[in-house]
N, C-alpha and C positions, 0 to 999 in steps of 0.2 A: 305286331300291332295288337294282336289279341292278348299276348302276355302283358303288355303295357296297360291295356284296359283293365285286366284282372287286378294288377298291382294297384292301380288308381282306385278301383272299387274297394279293395281291402283297406286302403289308406283312408278313404272317406268313411268307411264303416267304423274304423278305429277312432276316427275323429268324432263321429257322431256319438259313439259309446262314451267317450270321455268329455263330451260337451257339457253335460250336466253334472255338477258336483252336489253332494248331499252332506248335510251336517252330521247325520247319523246313518248307520246302516239300516235302521228301522224305516227311516223316511224313504230310502231307496227301494225297500221292499214294498212299501205302500204305493210309491210311484209306479212300479211295475204292475202291481195288482189292479190299479185303476186305469192303466193304459196311458200313462203320461208319456209324451213324446220325448224320449231321452236325447234326441238331437237338438232340442230347443235350448238355446243359450239364453239363460235368464240373467238380466242385468242385476247388479247388486242393489240391495236396499229397496226392494219393491214389495208391495202387498197388493195382490190382484186376485180376482175371482173370475172363473169361467175358462181358464186355460185348460182345465180338465174337470170332469164330473163323474159322479158315481150314483147309480140308481136314480138318475134324473135330477140329482141335486148338484149344482155347481160347487166346486171345492175352492177354498181359499188356499193360495200358494204364496208363501213369503220367502224372500231371500235375505241373507245377512250382508254385512258390509264386504265380505269376501266373495259374494256371488253364490255361496252355497244355498241350496234349497233348505231352509231352516224350519219350515212348517208346511204341512199339508193336512187339511181337515175340512169338515163341513163348516160353513159360515154360520155359526151359532150366535155370535155376539156382534153388536154394532161397533163400528170402528171408533166412534166417539167415546163409547164406554171404555173400550180398551185403552185409548189414549189418556183418559182421565185417571185411570188406575195407576199409571206410571210403570207398568210392567206387563208384558204379554204372556208371561210364563203360565199362569193359572189358566187363562183363556185358551192358549195354544194347546195345553194338555187336554182340556175337555173336548175341543174341536177335533183333535187328532184321535183321541181315545174312542169317541163314539164311532168314528169312521173305522178304527181298528176292530171294534166289536162287530161291525157289519162285515168286514172283510175276512174275519176268522183266520188271520195269517198263521197262527200256530195250531189251527185245527180245533181249538176249544170253542164251546158254545159261549155266548155272551155271559150267561150266568156263571159258568165255571171260571171264565177268565176274570170276571169281577171278584169272585171269591178268592182267587189266588192273589190278586192285587190289592185286596182289602178296600175295594171301591164299592160303596153300598148305596142302593136306592132305599132310603129310609121311608119315604112316602112316595106313592105313585108307582109307575112301572116303566119297563124299557120302551114301550110304545110311546109313552108320553115324552120320554127323553129324546126319541127320534123326531118328535114333532116340534121341538123347540126351534124357534127362529130368532133372528136379531130383534124382532119386534116383541118377543115374549118378555113381559116384566120379570125381573129377578133381583135377588139380593145375594151378596156374598159375605160370608163371615170367615175371618182368618183367626184361628186359634194359634197364636205365634209359636212357631217351631214344631207344631204337632199335626194340625190337620186343617182342612177347609170344608165349609158347609155352604152349598149353593141351593137356593130355593127359587123355583119358578112358579108363576101363576099360569097354569095351562087351562084356559077356559075358567071353570069354576073350581077346579081342583088344584091342589098344591103338589108340586114335585120337589122332593128334597134329596140331594145327592151329597155324600161325604167321601173324602179320600185323604190319605195321609200326605203330609208334607215330606216327600221322599224324592230326592233328585233323580234316582234311577228310574222311578216310575214316571215322573213328570217329564223327563227328557227322553224317555224311551231308549235308554242305553244302560247296559250293565257296567259294573265298576271297572272291568278291564277296558272296555271301550272308552269310558270316561277318562281314564288315565291316558290313553292314546290321543284322545281329543285335546286334552290339556297340552300335551307335547306339541301337537300340530298347531294349535291356536296361539300358544305363546310364541312359537317360532315366526309366525307370520303377522304378529300384532304390529300395527303401525300407529303408535300413540300420537295424540295431538301435541303440537309444540307447547301450548300453554294449558295442557290438560290438568296440571296440578291445581288450577284454580277451582276445578270441580269439587275438590276435597274441602274447600273452605265454606262449610255449611253449618258451622257451630257458632255459639255465642262468643263474641270477642271480649277478652279480659286483658287489662293492662298488667304487664309484668315489670314495669319500670325500665329505664334506660332505653327508651324507644322500642321496646319489645312488646309485642301483642301475642297473647295466647288465643288460638281458636279452639275452644273447648270441644274435643271430639268424644268425650265420655270415656267410660272404662269398660273392660271386658274381663271376666273371671276374677280379677283382683285390681286393686288400686295401682299396681305396678305395671299393668298392661292397659295402655290408653291410646286414644286416637288424637291427642292434642298436636296441633301444628303451630309452630312459632314463626312469627313474622317480625320484620324490622322495618322501620320507616326511614327512608332516605330520600331527601329532596321532595318530601311530600308524597312519595309513592311507597306502597307496601311491597316488600320483597320477602322471599323465604329467608329465614335466618340460616346462615352458614358460617361458622367460625370454629377453627381448630381449638380455641380456648374453651369451647363448650361442646365437646363431641356428642354428648347425649342428645342435646337438642338438634344438633346438625344431622346426625345419622338418623334420628327419629324422623326428621323432616324428609330426608331422602327416601326412606323406606315407606313412608305413608303417602308420598306424592309421586315418587319416581323421578323427581326433578333434581338435577344437578347441573353445574356449569358445563361439564362434559358428560357424554354418554358413559355410563359405568358398565363395563363388561361383567357378566356374572356366570360363573361355572355352576350350573344348576343340575343337581341330582334329583331325579324323580323316584321316590320310593313306590314300587308297584307290587301288586300281588304276584306277578310273574317276575321277570328279570328287571332289576333297576336300570334306569336309563340316565346317562350323563349328557347334558346338552352344553355345547359351547356356541359362542356367537349370539347368545341371548344377552339382553341388557336388563338392568334393574327397572328401567322405565317401561320396557315391554311387559315384564311380569306384573307390575303394578297396574298398568293400563288394561291388561287381560283381566285381572281381578275386578277392576271397576266396571269393565264392560259386561261382566257377569252379574253386576248388581251387588257386589260384595262391599261391606263396610270394613275398613282396615283399622287394626289396632297393633301397636308395637310395644314390646316390653324388653328392657335391657337386662341381660343376665349378669354380665361382668365386663370390665374393661381394665386393661393394664397399661394404658398409655400408648400402646402400639396397635392393639386390635380391640374391637368391641364385638361381643357376641350378644345376640338377642333373638327374639322370636316375633315374626309377623303373623297375625291371625287375619285371614280374609273370611269374614262372616257373611253367609248368605242365609238370612232368616226365612225368606219365602220358600226356599227349597231345603232348608234345615241341614246345611253342611258347612264345613270349614275347609279351607286350604291352610295348612300350617307350615310356615317357612322358617326353618332354623338358619340363622344368618351369622357368618363370620366376616366382619367388615374391617379391612385394614385402614387405620386412621390416617395414614399417609395420603390417602385420597383427598382428604380435606385440605391438604397443602399443595395439591396439584400433582402428586406423584401418580404414575401410571401403574395401578395395581388392580387385581381382580377380586371382586366380591365372591365368596363361596357360600353356597346355600343348598339346603336339602329341603325338598317340599314333600309333605304328606298330603296328597290331594283327596278331595271329596270325602272327608271324614264326617260321618253323621254326628250331629250336635250332641247327642246323648253320650258319644264316645270321647268328646273333647273335655279334658279336665286341665287343671292347673299344672299337672305333671309335664305337659308339653312345654311349659315355660320353665319350671323349676329344674327339671332333669336335663342332663346333657344327652340329647337324643340323636346326636349325629352318628 
């Protein structure tokens, strides 16, 4: 009986340890440092305050759609302000980073840690930053692809903070972990059935013959665009798909992920360590993953020989200044209903200053 009790105790302990999942290893370290109850099962998609606190201040805890704890930090910003901005990335970083400075997870002082990260208090001091609350008036300035500048009015004084638009800094994960996160998140992505309609946010232009172009703009060159083609049937708009025009059809599939049937994709992830090849992933999953990250998609066709089309998909995230670059080999028989596999190689989380037209012009497979 005693042996059985011990076994049950160990099983419960193991369950408790695994009950809470974290989006990054940094968040797990923060959770342990602030005494987060690791046995708490957090429901997906919540934003709550008061589950745990530090230094007498309640912390904001958020989970993503998969139930991972995706954010822990001081509640510095008002929920309505975050909602109106359209993205939580910048606000999450500030809330988590200020908490990290207090926790000293790596043993560095706040001043030394900020110096390493190139996070600067231009006016004011650390004590003022610690005193900021959701009621403190502030402004935010985004210098596209480069940096952010936040200003608060703390009493009669101004506090000004700047930090670079750097995905590793803002997400709290190095490049090796980011690559593993991409592998994990693409595999478990569950795209919406009509998620392709989210991509239809450009100006509509007529292309004749009941075809409409949704202007998605260009990236790097005129040959790399985000244009989506629609056709009108029985008064309803549908995505254009016709073997007679593979360029438009494949472009539509790669920009929206949508096709009549799920398209399997053999995805090779180029890593700093060993490359990884994933099977069991679909084109729709990868596109949905990019869009869930807030990326804008552009596609350029390199060549086609009537049997295969090769091209490059660029997933641009301006707010954190990175690209996922996907080199694609697309069998055109798919457009006629044949069961074939799309082959692709992804170069993940490339800083924007490193992305040039060579990723499109050269054969980088």
